[in-house]
Legacy VTK file of the C-alpha trace (Angstrom):
# vtk DataFile Version 3.0
C-alpha trace
ASCII
DATASET POLYDATA
POINTS 162 float
0.224 -0.071 0.121
1.156 3.581 -0.990
1.179 6.332 1.211
0.087 10.128 0.170
0.436 13.471 2.111
-2.757 14.935 1.661
-2.555 18.824 1.358
-5.326 21.644 0.655
-4.668 24.350 -1.455
-5.291 28.016 0.504
-8.607 29.071 0.369
-9.825 31.347 -2.650
-11.331 34.811 -1.360
-15.269 34.430 -1.004
-14.921 30.305 -0.210
-16.381 29.158 3.110
-13.589 26.590 3.563
-11.404 24.030 1.576
-12.434 23.138 -1.468
-11.471 19.287 -1.476
-11.552 19.160 -5.346
-8.733 21.102 -5.264
-6.753 18.778 -2.680
-3.509 17.566 -3.988
-1.914 14.118 -3.011
1.906 13.792 -2.992
3.327 10.124 -2.807
5.622 9.117 -0.425
8.434 7.330 -1.070
10.523 7.374 -4.659
9.380 9.054 -7.747
10.471 7.090 -10.962
9.685 10.078 -13.239
11.883 12.464 -11.136
14.852 10.020 -11.513
14.004 9.186 -15.135
13.267 12.840 -16.603
13.587 14.777 -13.764
13.638 18.316 -16.264
10.120 17.644 -17.915
8.584 16.494 -14.394
9.947 19.808 -12.472
8.189 21.763 -15.592
5.104 19.684 -15.724
4.701 20.315 -11.361
5.702 23.785 -12.043
8.112 23.489 -9.341
10.139 26.471 -11.245
12.676 27.106 -7.881
13.570 23.696 -7.895
14.095 23.305 -11.663
17.076 26.038 -11.492
18.631 24.401 -8.156
18.527 21.540 -10.230
20.091 22.556 -13.031
22.515 24.595 -11.248
23.628 21.420 -9.142
23.669 19.372 -12.155
25.838 21.471 -13.658
28.504 21.519 -10.870
27.875 17.638 -10.381
28.583 17.173 -14.082
31.760 19.524 -13.802
33.225 17.672 -10.915
32.289 14.248 -12.625
34.040 15.169 -15.971
37.462 15.826 -14.526
37.263 12.146 -13.223
37.734 8.630 -14.726
34.782 7.754 -16.834
33.164 4.983 -14.631
33.498 7.347 -11.051
32.133 10.172 -13.727
28.965 7.262 -14.509
28.511 6.079 -11.056
28.337 10.351 -9.406
25.798 11.142 -12.460
23.289 7.754 -11.402
23.662 8.528 -7.797
22.664 12.023 -7.978
19.757 10.867 -10.305
18.968 8.554 -7.731
19.002 11.197 -4.684
16.636 13.283 -6.913
13.936 10.533 -7.450
14.567 10.094 -3.545
13.539 13.434 -2.929
11.463 14.317 -5.832
8.138 13.854 -3.774
9.743 15.797 -0.941
10.349 18.814 -3.160
7.070 18.686 -4.536
5.303 18.689 -1.281
7.835 21.484 0.008
7.124 24.017 -3.456
3.382 23.369 -2.453
3.634 24.895 0.926
5.759 27.350 0.260
2.710 28.428 -2.358
0.400 28.061 0.806
-1.044 24.531 0.747
-1.260 22.797 3.886
-1.285 19.647 5.427
-4.349 18.432 5.932
-3.666 14.240 6.595
-2.300 11.247 4.928
-4.162 8.853 2.930
-3.485 5.127 1.892
-4.147 2.480 -1.031
-2.976 0.792 -3.805
-3.753 3.444 -6.326
-4.087 6.840 -6.185
-7.686 7.150 -6.902
-8.003 4.323 -3.818
-6.310 6.495 -1.190
-8.608 9.718 -2.141
-11.879 7.973 -1.944
-10.359 6.212 1.414
-9.097 9.561 2.697
-12.639 11.420 1.661
-14.690 8.355 3.439
-12.952 9.447 7.009
-12.322 12.956 6.177
-14.816 15.517 7.909
-14.003 19.602 6.739
-13.451 21.620 9.299
-17.004 23.697 10.712
-17.070 26.929 11.252
-16.849 27.952 14.657
-20.566 28.098 16.433
-21.322 32.261 17.603
-23.802 31.567 19.629
-22.649 28.911 22.482
-20.401 30.361 25.246
-16.850 28.505 25.495
-16.573 26.806 28.810
-13.853 26.948 30.952
-12.060 23.525 31.790
-9.064 22.654 33.230
-6.503 20.802 30.855
-4.846 19.050 33.362
-6.370 17.876 37.021
-3.899 16.974 39.897
-3.652 13.712 40.622
-4.658 13.257 44.556
-2.078 11.624 46.681
-2.498 7.435 47.376
-4.925 7.033 44.763
-3.671 4.311 42.298
-0.320 3.348 41.335
1.755 5.347 38.275
3.242 2.981 35.648
6.623 3.652 34.201
9.446 5.777 35.530
7.418 7.954 37.695
7.379 8.263 40.723
4.133 6.813 43.127
1.812 9.735 43.562
2.201 12.140 46.509
5.809 11.014 46.573
9.234 13.339 47.210
11.090 14.215 44.237
LINES 1 163
162 0 1 2 3 4 5 6 7 8 9 10 11 12 13 14 15 16 17 18 19 20 21 22 23 24 25 26 27 28 29 30 31 32 33 34 35 36 37 38 39 40 41 42 43 44 45 46 47 48 49 50 51 52 53 54 55 56 57 58 59 60 61 62 63 64 65 66 67 68 69 70 71 72 73 74 75 76 77 78 79 80 81 82 83 84 85 86 87 88 89 90 91 92 93 94 95 96 97 98 99 100 101 102 103 104 105 106 107 108 109 110 111 112 113 114 115 116 117 118 119 120 121 122 123 124 125 126 127 128 129 130 131 132 133 134 135 136 137 138 139 140 141 142 143 144 145 146 147 148 149 150 151 152 153 154 155 156 157 158 159 160 161
C-alpha cells in the first residue's frame, strides 16, 4: 500500500472552507519520473525554483565528474539521479507548502484513486465555530490526588517527594 500526503490549497477569496476537489495527493517514497525525466517532471509540476537549483547542481556535479575517470563520472551522475528520485516527492510537497498549501492528512491505498476514496470517506471538513455557544472554562489537567492508584513507568508514585 502506498501512502500519500494530502495538502489543501489556500482558500480562494469568498470561499467558506477548503475545496476538496483541489486537494493534492503527493506520494511518499521513490519518484520514478524525477529519476528518469527530472526536467520535464519539474516543469509539469511547475516547480520553478527546484528546477533552477537542479540545473545548477547538475552542472556542478557534471563539471566535477568530467574531471574523474569515466566509471566514477557515470557512478556520480547515477547516484545524483537516485538522490533526485528519492527526494522528488519531498521537493514537490515543499513547493506546494511554499505556495500556501497546508497538510491536512495522510491517505493510503494501492492506487491514488483508492487513496482519495479512503481519505474522503473519513475526512470531515473543519466547521466554522458556532458563535451562539459560550466557551466553557475547563482545566486542561486535573491534579492527581495523593495515594490514588499506582503510576506505571519511571515516574514516582503519587505524593512522593522528588
